[in-house]
C-alpha positions as CSV (number, residue, x, y, z in Angstrom):
1,X,-72.6,76.2,22.0
2,X,-71.5,72.6,21.4
3,X,-73.8,69.8,22.7
4,X,-70.7,67.9,24.0
5,X,-70.6,68.2,27.8
6,X,-67.5,70.1,29.0
7,X,-65.4,68.6,31.7
8,X,-63.6,70.4,34.5
9,X,-61.1,68.8,36.9
10,X,-60.7,70.6,40.3
11,X,-57.6,70.1,42.4
12,X,-58.8,70.4,46.0
13,X,-62.1,69.9,47.8
14,X,-61.8,73.0,50.1
15,X,-64.5,75.7,50.2
16,X,-63.3,77.3,46.9
17,X,-62.9,74.1,45.0
18,X,-66.2,72.7,46.0
19,X,-68.0,76.0,45.3
20,X,-66.4,76.2,41.9
21,X,-67.5,72.6,41.2
22,X,-71.1,73.4,42.2
23,X,-71.2,76.5,40.1
24,X,-69.9,74.6,37.0
25,X,-72.1,71.6,37.6
26,X,-75.2,73.9,37.7
27,X,-74.1,75.4,34.4
28,X,-74.0,71.9,32.8
29,X,-70.3,71.0,33.2
30,X,-69.2,67.5,34.3
31,X,-66.9,68.0,37.3
32,X,-64.2,65.8,38.9
33,X,-62.9,67.0,42.2
34,X,-59.6,65.4,43.3
35,X,-58.9,65.7,47.1
36,X,-55.7,64.5,48.7
37,X,-57.5,63.7,52.1
38,X,-58.8,60.2,52.5
39,X,-62.3,61.5,53.0
40,X,-64.5,64.2,54.5
41,X,-63.7,65.1,58.1
42,X,-65.6,66.8,60.9
43,X,-62.3,68.1,62.4
44,X,-61.8,71.8,61.6
45,X,-62.7,75.3,62.6
46,X,-65.4,77.8,62.0
47,X,-65.9,80.2,59.1
48,X,-67.8,83.5,59.0
49,X,-69.4,84.1,55.6
50,X,-69.7,87.9,55.1
51,X,-72.6,89.4,53.1
52,X,-70.4,89.4,50.0
53,X,-69.8,85.7,50.1
54,X,-73.5,85.0,50.7
55,X,-74.4,87.1,47.7
56,X,-71.9,85.1,45.7
57,X,-73.6,81.9,46.8
58,X,-76.9,83.4,45.7
59,X,-75.6,83.9,42.2
60,X,-75.1,80.2,41.8
61,X,-78.4,79.4,43.3
62,X,-76.9,77.8,46.4
63,X,-79.0,78.3,49.6
64,X,-76.7,77.5,52.5
65,X,-79.3,78.2,55.2
66,X,-81.2,75.0,54.4
67,X,-78.4,73.0,55.9
68,X,-76.7,75.4,58.2
69,X,-79.5,77.4,59.8
70,X,-79.7,81.1,60.1
71,X,-79.0,81.8,63.8
72,X,-76.8,85.0,64.1
73,X,-75.2,86.8,67.0
74,X,-76.9,90.0,68.2
75,X,-73.7,92.0,68.0
76,X,-70.1,91.9,66.8
77,X,-67.0,94.0,67.7
78,X,-63.6,94.4,69.4
79,X,-62.8,94.3,73.1
80,X,-59.9,94.8,75.4
81,X,-58.6,92.0,77.7
82,X,-60.5,93.7,80.6
83,X,-63.8,93.3,78.7
84,X,-64.2,97.0,77.7
85,X,-65.6,97.3,74.2
86,X,-63.4,99.2,71.7
87,X,-66.1,99.0,69.0
88,X,-69.4,97.3,68.7
89,X,-71.9,96.9,65.9
90,X,-75.5,95.7,66.1
91,X,-76.0,92.8,63.7
92,X,-79.5,93.9,62.7
93,X,-78.1,97.2,61.6
94,X,-75.4,95.5,59.6
95,X,-78.1,93.3,58.0
96,X,-80.2,96.4,57.1
97,X,-77.1,98.1,55.6
98,X,-75.7,95.2,53.6
99,X,-78.7,93.1,52.8
100,X,-78.2,90.4,55.3
101,X,-76.1,89.5,58.4
102,X,-72.9,87.4,58.3
103,X,-73.4,83.7,58.8
104,X,-71.0,81.7,61.0
105,X,-70.8,78.0,60.7
106,X,-68.5,75.0,61.0
107,X,-66.3,74.6,57.9
108,X,-67.3,70.9,57.7
109,X,-71.0,71.9,57.6
110,X,-70.3,74.1,54.7
111,X,-68.2,71.5,52.9
112,X,-70.8,68.9,53.5
113,X,-73.6,71.1,52.1
114,X,-71.5,71.9,49.0
115,X,-70.6,68.2,48.4
116,X,-74.3,67.2,48.7
117,X,-75.0,69.6,45.8
118,X,-72.7,67.5,43.5
119,X,-73.2,64.1,41.9
120,X,-72.2,61.3,44.2
121,X,-69.2,60.3,42.1
122,X,-67.9,63.8,41.5
123,X,-65.4,63.9,44.5
124,X,-62.4,61.5,44.4
125,X,-60.9,61.3,47.9
126,X,-57.3,60.1,48.4
127,X,-56.2,61.6,45.0
128,X,-53.6,64.3,45.1
129,X,-52.9,66.4,42.0
130,X,-49.2,66.8,41.7
131,X,-48.9,68.7,38.4
132,X,-50.6,69.7,35.2
133,X,-49.0,69.3,31.8
134,X,-50.0,71.0,28.5
135,X,-52.3,73.5,30.1
136,X,-52.3,75.4,26.8
137,X,-53.8,72.6,24.8
138,X,-55.1,69.3,26.2
139,X,-54.3,69.3,29.9
140,X,-52.9,66.2,31.4
141,X,-53.6,66.1,35.2
142,X,-50.9,64.2,37.0
143,X,-52.1,62.6,40.3
144,X,-50.6,60.1,42.7
145,X,-53.3,57.7,41.5
146,X,-52.6,58.0,37.8
147,X,-53.0,60.6,35.0
148,X,-56.3,62.2,34.1
149,X,-57.0,63.2,30.5
150,X,-59.8,64.9,28.6
151,X,-60.3,68.0,30.7
152,X,-61.4,71.2,29.0
153,X,-60.6,73.1,32.2
154,X,-58.4,72.6,35.3
155,X,-59.0,74.5,38.5
156,X,-56.1,74.8,41.0
157,X,-57.9,75.1,44.3
158,X,-55.0,73.3,46.0
159,X,-54.4,75.6,48.9
160,X,-51.9,78.0,50.3
161,X,-48.9,75.7,49.4
162,X,-50.3,75.1,45.9
163,X,-48.0,72.8,43.9
164,X,-49.6,74.1,40.7
165,X,-48.8,77.7,41.7
166,X,-45.1,76.6,42.2
167,X,-45.1,74.8,38.9
168,X,-46.4,77.6,36.7
169,X,-45.0,80.6,38.7
170,X,-41.5,79.3,39.6
171,X,-40.1,82.8,40.0
172,X,-42.8,84.0,42.5
173,X,-41.3,84.7,45.9
174,X,-43.9,82.4,47.6
175,X,-45.3,82.9,51.1
176,X,-44.7,85.6,53.7
177,X,-44.9,84.8,57.4
178,X,-46.9,87.3,59.3
179,X,-45.0,86.8,62.6
180,X,-48.0,85.2,64.2
181,X,-49.4,81.7,64.9
182,X,-53.1,80.9,65.4
183,X,-55.0,78.3,67.4
184,X,-58.5,77.3,66.4
185,X,-61.1,74.9,67.8
186,X,-64.9,74.5,68.0
187,X,-66.6,73.7,71.3
188,X,-69.9,71.7,71.6
189,X,-73.1,73.5,72.2
190,X,-74.2,74.0,75.8
191,X,-77.5,75.2,77.3
192,X,-75.9,78.5,78.4
193,X,-73.9,79.0,75.2
194,X,-71.0,81.5,74.9
195,X,-73.0,84.7,74.8
196,X,-74.9,86.5,72.1
197,X,-72.0,88.5,70.6
198,X,-69.1,87.7,68.2
199,X,-66.1,89.4,69.7
200,X,-62.4,89.6,69.0
201,X,-60.3,90.8,72.0
202,X,-57.0,92.6,71.4
203,X,-54.1,92.5,73.8
204,X,-50.4,93.1,73.4
205,X,-49.3,90.9,70.5
206,X,-52.2,88.5,71.3
207,X,-55.8,88.2,70.2
208,X,-58.7,85.9,71.1
209,X,-62.0,85.5,69.2
210,X,-65.3,84.0,70.2
211,X,-67.8,83.3,67.5
212,X,-71.2,81.6,68.2
213,X,-72.0,79.3,65.3
214,X,-75.4,78.8,63.6
215,X,-75.8,75.3,65.0
216,X,-75.2,76.4,68.6
217,X,-71.5,75.5,68.9
218,X,-68.8,78.0,69.6
219,X,-65.8,78.7,67.4
220,X,-62.7,79.9,69.3
221,X,-59.5,81.3,67.8
222,X,-56.4,82.9,69.3
223,X,-53.3,84.4,67.8
224,X,-49.9,85.3,69.2
225,X,-46.7,86.9,68.0
226,X,-44.2,84.0,68.1
227,X,-41.6,82.6,65.7
228,X,-42.7,80.3,63.0
229,X,-42.7,76.7,64.1
230,X,-43.5,77.5,67.8
231,X,-45.5,74.5,69.2
232,X,-46.2,74.3,72.9
233,X,-46.1,70.9,74.5
234,X,-49.3,71.5,76.4
235,X,-51.7,73.6,74.3
236,X,-54.3,74.1,77.1
237,X,-51.7,75.3,79.5
238,X,-50.3,77.7,76.8
239,X,-53.7,79.2,76.1
240,X,-54.5,79.5,79.7
241,X,-51.2,81.2,80.4
242,X,-51.8,83.7,77.6
243,X,-55.6,84.3,77.9
244,X,-56.7,82.8,81.2
245,X,-57.0,86.2,83.0
246,X,-58.9,87.9,80.2
247,X,-62.5,88.8,80.4
248,X,-65.4,86.4,80.7
249,X,-66.3,84.0,79.1
250,X,-62.7,83.4,77.8
251,X,-61.4,81.5,80.9
252,X,-64.4,79.2,81.1
253,X,-64.3,78.5,77.4
254,X,-60.6,77.6,77.6
255,X,-61.3,75.1,80.4
256,X,-63.7,73.3,78.0
257,X,-61.3,72.8,75.1
258,X,-60.1,69.4,73.9
259,X,-56.4,69.8,73.2
260,X,-56.6,67.1,70.6
261,X,-59.1,69.1,68.6
262,X,-57.1,72.4,68.6
263,X,-55.6,73.2,65.3
264,X,-52.4,75.4,65.2
265,X,-51.1,77.0,62.0
266,X,-48.6,79.8,61.5
267,X,-50.1,82.7,59.5
268,X,-48.9,83.3,56.0
269,X,-50.0,85.3,53.0
270,X,-48.5,85.6,49.5
271,X,-45.4,87.7,49.5
272,X,-46.5,89.4,46.3
273,X,-49.5,89.1,44.0
274,X,-49.6,86.6,41.1
275,X,-49.3,88.3,37.7
276,X,-52.6,86.5,36.7
277,X,-54.9,83.8,37.9
278,X,-54.8,81.7,34.7
279,X,-52.6,79.9,32.2
280,X,-54.2,78.5,29.1
281,X,-56.9,76.1,30.5
282,X,-55.7,76.3,34.1
283,X,-57.1,78.7,36.7
284,X,-56.2,79.4,40.3
285,X,-58.6,80.4,43.0
286,X,-58.7,80.9,46.7
287,X,-55.5,80.5,48.8
288,X,-53.7,79.1,45.7
289,X,-54.3,82.4,43.9
290,X,-54.2,85.0,46.7
291,X,-53.5,83.6,50.1
292,X,-54.2,86.2,52.8
293,X,-54.1,86.5,56.5
294,X,-57.4,86.0,58.3
295,X,-57.5,89.5,59.8
296,X,-60.5,90.7,57.7
297,X,-62.3,87.3,57.7
298,X,-62.2,87.4,53.9
299,X,-60.0,84.4,52.8
300,X,-62.8,81.9,52.4
301,X,-65.2,84.7,51.3
302,X,-62.9,85.6,48.4
303,X,-62.6,82.0,47.4
304,X,-66.4,81.9,47.1
305,X,-66.4,85.0,45.0
306,X,-63.7,83.5,42.8
307,X,-65.8,80.4,42.2
308,X,-69.0,82.4,41.4
309,X,-67.2,84.6,38.9
310,X,-65.5,81.7,37.3
311,X,-68.7,79.8,36.9
312,X,-70.4,82.8,35.5
313,X,-67.8,83.4,32.9
314,X,-67.7,79.8,31.8
315,X,-71.4,79.3,31.8
316,X,-72.1,79.7,28.1
317,X,-68.7,78.9,26.7
318,X,-67.6,76.2,24.2
319,X,-64.5,74.3,25.0
320,X,-62.6,76.5,22.6
321,X,-63.6,79.6,24.5
322,X,-62.2,78.5,27.9
323,X,-58.8,80.3,27.7
324,X,-60.5,83.6,26.9
325,X,-63.0,83.1,29.7
326,X,-60.1,82.5,32.1
327,X,-58.4,85.6,31.0
328,X,-61.6,87.5,31.8
329,X,-61.6,85.8,35.2
330,X,-58.1,87.1,35.9
331,X,-59.1,90.6,34.8
332,X,-62.2,90.5,37.1
333,X,-60.5,89.1,40.2
334,X,-56.8,90.1,40.5
335,X,-57.1,93.7,41.6
336,X,-59.9,93.1,44.2
337,X,-58.3,90.1,45.8
338,X,-54.8,91.7,46.0
339,X,-56.2,94.9,47.6
340,X,-57.9,92.8,50.3
341,X,-54.7,90.8,50.8
342,X,-52.7,94.0,51.4
343,X,-55.4,95.4,53.6
344,X,-55.5,92.2,55.7
345,X,-51.8,92.3,56.2
346,X,-51.9,95.9,57.4
347,X,-54.8,95.2,59.7
348,X,-52.8,92.3,61.2
349,X,-49.8,94.5,61.9
350,X,-52.0,96.9,63.8
351,X,-53.8,94.2,65.8
352,X,-50.5,92.5,66.7
353,X,-48.7,95.5,68.2
354,X,-46.8,94.7,71.3
355,X,-45.4,98.0,72.7
356,X,-47.7,99.3,75.5
357,X,-47.7,102.9,74.2
358,X,-48.5,101.7,70.6
359,X,-51.2,99.5,72.0
360,X,-52.8,102.3,74.0
361,X,-52.7,104.6,71.0
362,X,-54.3,101.9,68.8
363,X,-57.1,101.2,71.3
364,X,-57.8,104.9,71.6
365,X,-57.9,105.3,67.8
366,X,-60.4,102.4,67.5
367,X,-62.6,103.8,70.2
368,X,-62.6,107.2,68.6
369,X,-63.5,106.0,65.1
370,X,-67.0,107.1,64.2
371,X,-69.5,104.3,63.5
372,X,-70.1,105.6,60.0
373,X,-66.4,105.4,59.2
374,X,-66.3,101.8,60.3
375,X,-69.3,101.1,58.1
376,X,-67.7,102.6,55.1
377,X,-64.6,100.4,55.7
378,X,-66.9,97.3,55.7
379,X,-68.7,98.5,52.6
380,X,-65.6,98.1,50.5
381,X,-65.5,94.4,51.5
382,X,-69.2,93.6,51.7
383,X,-70.4,95.6,48.6
384,X,-67.4,95.0,46.4
385,X,-68.6,91.7,44.8
386,X,-70.1,91.8,41.4
387,X,-70.4,89.5,38.4
388,X,-68.6,90.8,35.3
389,X,-70.6,91.2,32.1
390,X,-68.7,88.5,30.3
391,X,-65.6,87.8,28.3
392,X,-65.8,91.3,26.8
393,X,-64.5,92.5,30.1
394,X,-60.9,91.4,29.2
395,X,-58.9,94.6,28.7
396,X,-56.9,95.0,25.5
397,X,-53.5,93.4,25.8
398,X,-54.4,90.8,28.4
399,X,-53.1,87.4,27.1
400,X,-55.0,84.2,27.3
401,X,-52.0,82.4,28.8
């Protein structure tokens, strides 16, 4: 391998982009992360890192628990609005089965921990990547702060509305609206907390989630079947109207929300899979590559897996080998991420049912599902991550652009 240090430019300082930057930095790459936001922010929501994401972090030697803690809920499951459990799993049993429990934390805590693992000058805030030219040869990264040259690799971690995805896949149908919107917020810690269980409650076309975070705060989210663009004038009144009569502790938690800290986003996924996650020296990851609805809690987890695989395949490469390594990355990631995207969409359709008969049948089916069947379903997600052997995993006929 050449002694000349390789250089990667990452478009986007979200979870996937930062994880990829850390992975490459630890493999000897110089990294420049361009982030359109003016700086890091504490505003945001929670994220649940499933065992597969935690294993992916392990492969790059990143110990998140040093900064995030390791407090985990005692149980997790699904409930009805009257409080009855439809399904419930003991967290200790899940940890024994999958090698560790999920870890829930604030997204800003995760981003801060990843940023702290990079050189102080690696992240350039207030710089938005608008396009990439000559991705086959010597990429020129166009930004609103000027052009960047000299990259051996460009990573498009520029989110669900990825400009780089639109640039290189102009015929792709783009995004598909799920029919739902979501509200998310994080409440400060209290002495009593919000309970010891992570729970999602299913109603008729409405859901509400309560997730205790590792630092003692509580992550809340809610979804409803509404047209795209629906924005209530009074978000607290809207949430109380929809969920204020549901089981404890939901009403009390809603009374504590700060409306200014509530995020609302309509839920989208990719309408169809991308044909590949690379073009020459340009690679896509996370939402830019395979945006999925949050119904399986795997969007961020799959971005972490992407980053770990990308770092692994690029670890021992010369600059000349980058296109082949990115072809191997596509071969390793496309099928798994699209299967999860499709599964998340189907799960969302079931959870968002509105007809009372369909809802009753759904709830009965969930309650009747044996625990071992639910564990097998989780195993496909939690045990599906693996690092490929290397560039020799590229199937015959897969192009490097």
